C-alpha positions in Angstrom: 106.7 114.9 95.9 109.3 116.6 98.0 110.3 120.2 97.1 113.7 120.1 95.3 116.2 122.2 97.3 118.8 124.0 95.3 122.4 122.7 95.6 123.8 126.0 96.8 121.4 125.8 99.9 122.1 122.2 100.6 125.9 122.8 100.6 125.6 125.6 103.2 126.4 124.3 106.7 123.7 124.5 109.3 124.0 126.7 112.3 125.1 125.2 115.6 121.6 125.6 117.0 120.2 123.7 114.0 122.6 120.9 114.4 121.7 120.6 118.1 118.0 120.5 117.2 118.7 117.8 114.6 120.4 115.6 117.0 117.4 115.9 119.4 114.9 115.4 116.7 116.7 112.4 115.3 116.6 110.8 118.8 112.9 111.6 119.0 112.2 110.1 115.6 114.0 106.8 116.3 112.2 106.5 119.6 108.9 106.9 117.7 110.1 104.3 115.3 110.8 101.8 118.0 107.5 102.6 119.8 105.6 102.2 116.6 107.1 98.8 116.0 106.1 97.6 119.5 102.5 98.9 119.1 102.1 97.3 115.7 103.4 93.9 116.7 102.0 94.0 120.3 98.6 95.3 119.6 97.5 96.0 116.1 98.7 92.8 114.4 97.3 90.7 117.1 93.9 92.4 116.8 94.0 91.7 113.1 94.7 88.0 113.7 91.5 87.9 115.9 89.4 89.9 113.5 90.5 88.9 110.0 90.5 85.1 109.4 91.3 85.2 105.8 95.2 84.9 105.5 95.4 86.6 102.1 93.4 89.6 103.3 95.2 89.7 106.7 98.5 89.8 104.7 97.3 92.7 102.6 96.3 94.7 105.6 99.6 94.0 107.3 101.5 95.2 104.4 99.3 98.4 104.1 99.8 99.0 107.8 103.5 99.0 107.5 103.5 101.1 104.4 101.3 103.7 106.1 103.3 103.7 109.3 106.5 104.2 107.3 105.0 107.1 105.4 104.0 108.6 108.7 107.6 108.1 110.1 109.3 109.7 107.1 106.8 112.6 107.1 107.7 113.2 110.7 111.5 113.3 110.1 110.8 115.8 107.3 108.6 117.9 109.5 111.2 118.0 112.3 113.9 119.0 109.7 115.9 115.7 110.3 116.1 114.9 106.5 114.4 115.4 103.2 113.8 113.1 100.3 112.4 112.9 96.9 111.3 110.0 94.6 111.7 109.9 90.8 109.6 107.2 89.1 108.0 105.9 92.3 104.8 105.1 90.3 106.7 102.4 88.5 106.7 100.3 91.8 102.9 100.0 91.6 103.4 98.0 88.4 105.5 95.4 89.9 104.2 91.9 90.5 106.2 88.8 90.8 109.3 91.0 90.5 112.6 91.4 92.3 113.5 95.0 93.5 117.1 95.6 94.1 118.8 98.7 95.4 122.0 100.0 96.6 122.2 100.4 100.5 123.9 103.7 101.6 121.7 104.3 104.8 119.9 102.5 107.5 116.6 104.2 106.2 116.8 102.6 102.7 114.2 99.8 103.5 111.8 102.3 105.1 112.0 104.7 102.1 111.3 101.9 99.6 108.6 100.0 101.7 106.8 103.3 102.2 106.1 103.3 98.4 105.8 99.7 97.5 102.3 98.2 97.5 103.7 94.9 98.5 107.2 94.4 100.0 108.4 90.9 100.7 111.7 91.7 102.3 114.6 89.4 102.9 115.9 90.1 106.6 118.7 88.9 108.7 117.7 85.9 110.8 119.0 87.6 113.9 116.3 90.3 113.5 113.8 87.7 114.6 115.0 88.1 118.1 114.8 91.9 118.1 112.0 92.9 120.4 111.2 96.1 118.3 110.9 94.6 114.9 110.4 90.8 115.2 106.6 91.1 115.5 106.5 93.2 112.4 108.8 90.7 110.5 106.7 87.8 111.4 103.3 89.5 110.8 104.4 90.7 107.3 105.8 87.2 106.4 109.2 88.5 105.6 111.8 85.8 104.6 114.7 85.1 107.0 118.1 84.9 105.3 118.9 81.3 106.5 119.9 78.3 104.4 120.5 79.4 100.7 118.6 76.4 99.0 115.7 76.9 101.3 115.7 80.7 100.8 115.9 80.3 97.0 112.8 78.0 97.0 110.9 80.3 99.3 111.7 83.3 97.0 110.6 81.3 93.9 107.3 80.5 95.5 106.7 84.0 96.8 107.4 85.6 93.3 105.3 83.0 91.5 102.4 84.0 93.8 102.8 87.7 92.7 105.0 88.9 95.5 107.5 91.6 95.1 110.8 90.9 96.9 113.1 93.8 98.0 116.8 92.9 98.2 120.0 94.9 98.9 122.5 92.7 97.0 125.6 94.1 98.8 124.4 92.3 101.8 125.2 95.2 104.1 125.3 99.0 104.0 127.5 100.6 101.4 130.9 102.0 102.6 131.0 105.6 101.4 133.7 106.2 98.7 134.1 102.5 97.9 133.0 100.6 94.8 129.9 98.4 95.2 130.6 94.7 95.8 127.4 92.8 95.0 126.9 89.1 96.1 125.3 86.8 93.6 122.3 86.0 95.8 119.9 88.4 94.0 121.1 87.2 90.5 120.6 83.5 91.6 117.0 84.2 92.9 116.1 86.1 89.7 117.5 83.5 87.4 115.9 80.5 89.2 112.6 82.3 89.4 112.8 83.6 85.9 111.5 87.1 87.1 112.2 90.6 86.0 114.4 92.9 88.2 113.5 96.4 89.1 116.6 98.5 89.8 116.4 101.3 92.4 119.3 103.7 93.0 119.5 105.6 96.3 121.6 108.6 96.8 122.1 110.4 100.2 123.9 113.8 100.2 125.6 114.1 102.6 125.8 110.4 104.0 123.7 109.7 107.0 123.2 106.5 109.1 126.0 104.6 107.4 127.4 101.4 108.5 130.2 103.2 110.3 128.2 106.1 111.7 126.1 106.3 114.9 122.7 107.8 114.8 123.8 111.0 116.8 126.8 111.7 114.4 124.6 113.8 112.2 126.0 115.5 109.1 126.7 119.4 109.1 123.9 119.9 106.7 120.5 118.3 106.5 120.7 115.1 104.4 118.8 114.9 101.1 117.7 111.4 99.9 117.2 111.0 96.2 115.5 107.7 95.1 115.5 106.9 91.4 113.3 104.0 90.2 114.8 102.7 87.0 113.5 100.5 84.3 113.1 96.7 84.7 115.8 94.2 83.6 114.7 91.1 81.8 116.6 88.3 83.4 116.1 85.8 80.6 118.4 87.9 78.3 121.5 86.8 80.5 120.9 83.1 80.0 122.8 81.6 77.0 122.3 78.2 75.5 126.0 77.5 75.4 126.6 78.2 79.2 128.2 75.2 80.8 127.1 76.3 84.2 124.3 78.4 85.6 127.0 80.4 87.5 128.0 82.1 84.3 124.6 83.6 83.9 124.6 84.8 87.6 128.0 86.4 87.1 126.9 88.4 84.0 123.7 89.4 85.7 125.5 90.5 88.8 128.0 92.6 86.8 125.1 94.3 85.0 123.4 95.1 88.3 126.7 96.4 89.8 127.0 98.8 86.7 123.4 99.9 87.1 123.7 100.7 90.7 127.1 102.3 90.5 125.9 104.8 87.8 127.0 108.3 88.8 124.0 110.1 87.2 122.6 111.0 90.5 126.0 111.9 92.0 126.4 114.5 89.3 123.0 116.2 89.9 123.1 119.9 90.5 
């Protein structure tokens, strides 16, 4: 677990030299990330396809390779002083099978942070990423689900969850805009209700904001960002279904509002 840095230290602006170093180190780390994606997809996963014939075992090895590579990347960013992070309740993610994991999305690194701790992470990705040379091979090898036709995606998610998969979703559909209230789409609620699966809620807080939707990678904050990831209890989806509902959309609306409240909790923002 990461060392908790006192608030009075995190609020102290870095020196000009430190900020210059963090810009350079951030560029190096993202270059490493891109190179790692190419090596995994171009060499390692192809070797696994030749050496491991059993699809189930190959899938497990692929997921493990991604998890280990993400941990290495995050350890590198911490070593070079680009950022720091800590998890609360990460051990809960090891319990999840046939479960939907939802989280808010303040930073470009949210997926990397969560996938580095999840034993299995069946992520839903934008279909456009299948054409990205750096990550398309990883997406295909891991068997991630492309966000295409809604009915087809719902059925794919239901099958993946029924087989014991754990699907990670950022229900906002895009990265959070700092200072604005969350606006969740109903896709996550619809998947959970149709699949009758539990939902694991994860809250991510980054102080100060880094790699937001509006910011460029080189626009680093004046102080080293601290990521705090809190893994909360599960939510039982069935409790949001009522016998007198005239439409399944009512349960989806109730569940979406509950998820919004859970992710907007300011318990982390008030930490000292």
